[in-house]
N, C-alpha and C positions, 0 to 999 in steps of 0.2 A: 414733330408734334407728338405719335403716338411713341417714337423710341423714346424722346422725354419722359413721357408717362409712363411709362414700363421700366424704365432706369430708376424713377422714384418711388413705385410700388417695390422695387426690389430694396432697396435701401429702407425701406421705411418698414420693411419684415425682419430685416435684420436686426435694426435697430429697437424692434417693438419687444424682440426673443429677449435681446441681450435685456434689454431693462425689466422684464419679467423674470429673466434669472438673478437680478442683483435684488429685487424687491420683494420675492416669494420668499415665506416664511411658515412655518408651519406654528397655526398658534392655537388657541382653544376655544378663544371667543371670534364668532362671525359674523360680520355683520356687511352691507353693502359697500364697496369699497370701490373707489375709480380706477383703481388697476387691474380687479376683476372683473368692472363691468367693461372696462378698456378691452381686455384682452378677448373677451368674447365677443363683442362688438367691432373690433378692429376692420375684419376684413368685410364685413355688410357697407361699414362707412367710406372706407376705402373704393368698394363698388361703388356704392351710390354718387362719391361725388366724380368718378370717371364717367356714370351713365349722364351725369350733368355737363361734364365736358362733353363729351359726345355729342349729345342735344344742342349745346352752346354752339358748336362747331355749324350746325343746319342754321343757325340763325344769325351768322356772319354773311357779308356780300357774298355775292355770288362768284367768289373764288375757287371755290371748289368744284371739281369735277362733279360728273352726278356717279360714279365711282364711289367717289371719297366721300360723297353723301349718302351714300347706301351702306356702304362699310361701317358711318359712324351711326346711322339710325339704327340697323342692325345689334353693332355692338353695345349703343346705350340701351337698345330695350333687354336684351339677354341678362346684362350688368344690373339692371332696374329690378327685371324680375328674380334677380337669385337674391339683390339686398333686401328690398323690400319686406318678403317675409321674416327675415329676420330680425329687423327693425321692429317691425308691429309685435314678436315675440316677444323682444328684450323689452319694449316698453308695457307688455302685459304684466311681465313677469316683474319690472320694477316696481309698478306700481302695485302690486302683492305684496311685496317685501320691504320696502323702502324703509317700514318700519318696524324692522324684524331684526332681530339677536340671536344668536344662538351659540351656548357655553356647553361645549361638550367635557366629559368627565370619561375619560378612556378606563382610567382604575374600577373606577365604580360601572361600569359601562351606561351611563346616563346621557342625557341630553336634555339641558334648558332651552325651551324655545318660549323666548319675549315676544310677543305683540302688544299694540295697545290695549293695555289695561287687562291683559288675559299671559297666565304662567301655564306652560305645559311642560311637568317634567315627565320625562319620557326613558323609560326602564322597559327591559324586556319582558317582566310581568304583569306592562300594563296595556304592551301592542300585541294585539288581534294577528293584522298582518300588514305587512308592506308590499305595495303595487308600485315598480317604478315603470313609469312612462318616459318611452326614450325614443327620438326618429329613427325609421327606418333607411331615411335617407344618408349613408355615410359619405359621400362627398358632396355633402352641400354645406353652406353658411352655418345652419342651424342644426348641425347635427350633436353640436354641444350641449344643447339646452334639451333638458328634459327636467323630471319632476318624480318626487317619490308623494305618496299617498300612504296615510301612514292613519290606521284605522284601529281607536283604542279600541279597550276591552268596556269602557261605559260609553260605546255609541258615538264618541265624537270621531269626525275625521277631522284631518291636517294636512296642509299640502306642503311643502318644502320644495322650492325649486333649485335648480342648477346656479343661480344667479346668486344664492346667499351662499351657497355651501358646496362644494363637490362632494357630489352622492355616493361616491366610490369609500369616502371619510365616515359619511355618518352610517353606510349599509355597515362597513366595517366594525362599527360597534354593539350590532344585534345579529351575530350570525346563525343563532338555532332560531329568529323569530319568520315565521312562513314568509314566504317570498314570493311573486310573481313580477312577471313581464309583460306588459303591453307595449306595442309598438304604433307609432301615426307619422305621416309624412312629417307633418309639422304639427311639435308638442306645443299645442294653444292650450289653456287653462281652459 
């Protein structure tokens, strides 16, 4: 059973990488796309699914040995502990960005952020500082989740998450704006 699960994970990994390479394109309007969401949450969903399978093995009739049950419980717990934080961060980012869109004008170094009932034209002169919050845990499923806090000169503060746009693409628009990095273990908003 465990060998079949491992084979499925390997095949799914290469299939997703292939599909992401096919559908990746550089645009100038960004919004929550299913492919971007899927690429960020894929391994967490697989881990969550495998954890449920491991715990499901415990519910079967007593055909498994105590060692097999212990291994299933241990692996299921570890997989669940790695997948739940990512799924919670993803849900939080999705709730924050679900109605947002951003249009980039690289020639003019501007970005137009659209939120329900609000528009923000972001250009280097209107931004006081950018603070990037990124994960300090480099080997975890949630390492690709982070956000930019953009402090505007008029006192407003905006948050743009990595679920909406690749943060490196956005930061590249304003190379001369003051910038600093904060790290968190898990980047909850």
